[in-house]
N, C-alpha and C positions, 0 to 999 in steps of 0.2 A: 432728468434724473441721472445721477452719477452712475457710470458703468461699474459693474462689480470689480473688486480688486482682490487679488491673491497676494497676501503680504507674507513674505518669508524672512525670518530672523536668523542671523548668525547667533552664536551663543557666547563664546569666550571673547571678552573685550567689548561685546555689544550689549548683552543682557546681564552678564555676570563676570565677576573675577573669582577664580577658584584658588587664589593664593599660590600659584605655581605648582600645585600638587600634581597636575597632569605631567609636567615636565620631569618632576622628580620620579614619579611612578614609571614613566617611559624610560628614563635613563637607567633605572635599576633593572628594568626588563631587558633592555638591550645588552646590558652587562651580563645578565644571566644567559641570554640566548646566543649572543654573538661574541662575547668576551670583551666587548668594548662598548662604551656609550658614545663614541665619536666626539664630535664638537658640540655636544648637546648644550653645554653651558653658554655658548655664544650664538646658537642657531636661532633664526627667526621663524617662529612657528605660525605667525599670523596668516590666516586665510588658507591654511593647507590641511589636507586630510591626514588622518593618522597613518594610513598605509604609505602615503607620499613622504611623510616625515621619516618613517622607518627607512624607506628606500634611500632618501637623500643623505641621512646621517650615516648609514652603513656604507653606502657607496663612497661617501667622502672619506670614510675610515679605511678604504681599500678592500672592503669585502666584495667578492665577485658577485655579479648580478644573479647568476644561477643559484648561488648559496643564499642570497637575500630572499629570492623567490621561494626557495625550498623551505626556509624557516619562517616566512612571513606569517602564515596562519598561526603557528605556535606562538610567535612573538605577540601578535595582536590579542590572542586569547589570554596569554599571561598578563599583558598590559591591562586588559579589561578586568580580570580578576583582581589584580593588584590595586587598580584605581578604586574599584568599588569597595575594597577592604580598607584602603587608606583614607578615602574621602570622608570628612566629617562636616556636619552642618555649619560649624563655625568657620570652615574654610571658604564658604561661599558667601559672597557679598553682591547684592544687586547693584547695578549701575544706576546713577541718579535718574529718578522718574520712571523706572521700568514698570512698577506696579500700576500706577495710574494710567500710563500709556496703553498697556495691554488691556486694562479694563475698558478704556475709551474705545479702542479699536474693536474689541469683542462686542461692544454695544452697537456698532454700526452694522445694519442688516445687510449691506452690500459687501462686507469684508469677510474673507476667509483667511484664517491665520494658519501658518505652518512654519517649519524649521528648515533651514538650509545651513548645514554645518559639516565641518570635516571630522567631527567626533564620530566614533562608533555609536550606534543608537543607544545601547545601554549606558554608555558613559555620558552621553548628552542628557538622557533622562535623569541620571543620578545627580548631575550638576544643577538641574532645574528643580529637583524635588525639594530642597530646603526652602525654596521661595514659594512653593505651592502654586506654580504656574504651568505645570505640565498639561493641565486640562485645557489651556488655551490653544494647545498645539496637538490636535488629534493625529497629525501625520507630518511627514517631512522627508527630506533627502539627506543622507548621512554618509560619512566616510566608509561605513560598512556597505553602502550601495555601490560605490565606485571610488577608485583611488584618485581619479582626476576631478578636482573641484569644478572644473569647467563643464563637466558632464552632468553635474547634479541639478542645475536649474531645469533641464528637460525632464529629469526624473520627478522632481517636485511638481512641475507643471502638469504632468500626466496624472499624478496622484491627486492634485488639487481639482482637476477637471472631473475625475471620477467621484471624488467625495462630494463636491458641491453641485455636480450636474450642470456645470457652466463651462462654456468653451472659452476659457481665458486665453488671451493672446496679446503679444506685444507688451505695451505699457500697462495692461491690466495686471501684469505680474510685477510686484515691487520687491526688490531685495534690499534688506537693511543690514548693514554690517560695518565693521570698524577697520577693514583692511582693503588694500588695493585690489586683492583678488575678489572680495565681495562686490566691489564696484564693477569689475571687468567680466566676471564669469558669466553674466547673462546678456552681455552686449550683443552677441550674435542673434539672440531671440528678441532684441528690441525692448528689453525690460526697463523699468524705471529703477534706477539705483540711488539709494539714499545712504550716504556715509555719515557715521557718527564718530567723533574724535574722542572716544572713551577708552580706546585700546592703546597699543604701542606705536601705531602709525601716526606721525605728526600731521596736523591739519594741512600743512603746506603740501605734503606728499599726496594726501587724499585729494586735494583740490586739483593737482596736476592731471589726474585721470578723469576729471570732469564728471562727477556724479551729478544727477539732476538736482540734488539738494545735499548740503553739508551742514550737519548740526554739531554744536559743541557737546551736547548731551540731550537727554529727554526730559530735562527738568521743567520745561514749559510744555505742558501736555498739549494744549491747543495748537501751538506752533508746530510741535512734532507731528501731530495728526495731519495738519495741513500739508506739511512737507512730504509725508509718506504717501498720502492719498492723492496729492497733486491738486492743490487748492485751485478751483476754477476750471479744472480740466475734466473732460468727459461728462 
């Protein structure tokens, strides 16, 4: 019998596209809070947490670290309020095959689903709401839990263990995402990383960091399930 799996999904570029509304809301917030949006137009947001993005953009704009930290809470709160006000259902588009894939995984008795995302939790939930898929993800680890993306797998693992009552370890934990950071963030824990080339990171770059599986998208549900769960393993 297959070992239980804890499968954690990234959101932006993996499950959905939100039409760039996050970047626009954050740029407006940074301008309000710090007087500059920095190099937001050319910045690579992939796989980073919201606090990390604020720190890197404002640091790059010459804002002192102490000032960034002093204004961080206010900036994130303003961003959250603005994003929730600006986001409309029509901004959100599901990536190919997401609905059938989540339905198939949720039907597997040995699978526990969760989120692993750099979004603040309210923003993550708002982006998933138009698709009606939040119920698949009763818990997760978010940018509001820690600014360091590489600390989030351990947070999600502990929550998954508590929720499922299962001592998940190593490759029992599967991280699915579209960025290099999604592939690498759980490597110290020995997780299974599945990359999907539906975001802004080219497949060639994803392949360079050696995920256990690399998908073009989730359009072939059966193949995606096999790749995520590790067909023939455990």
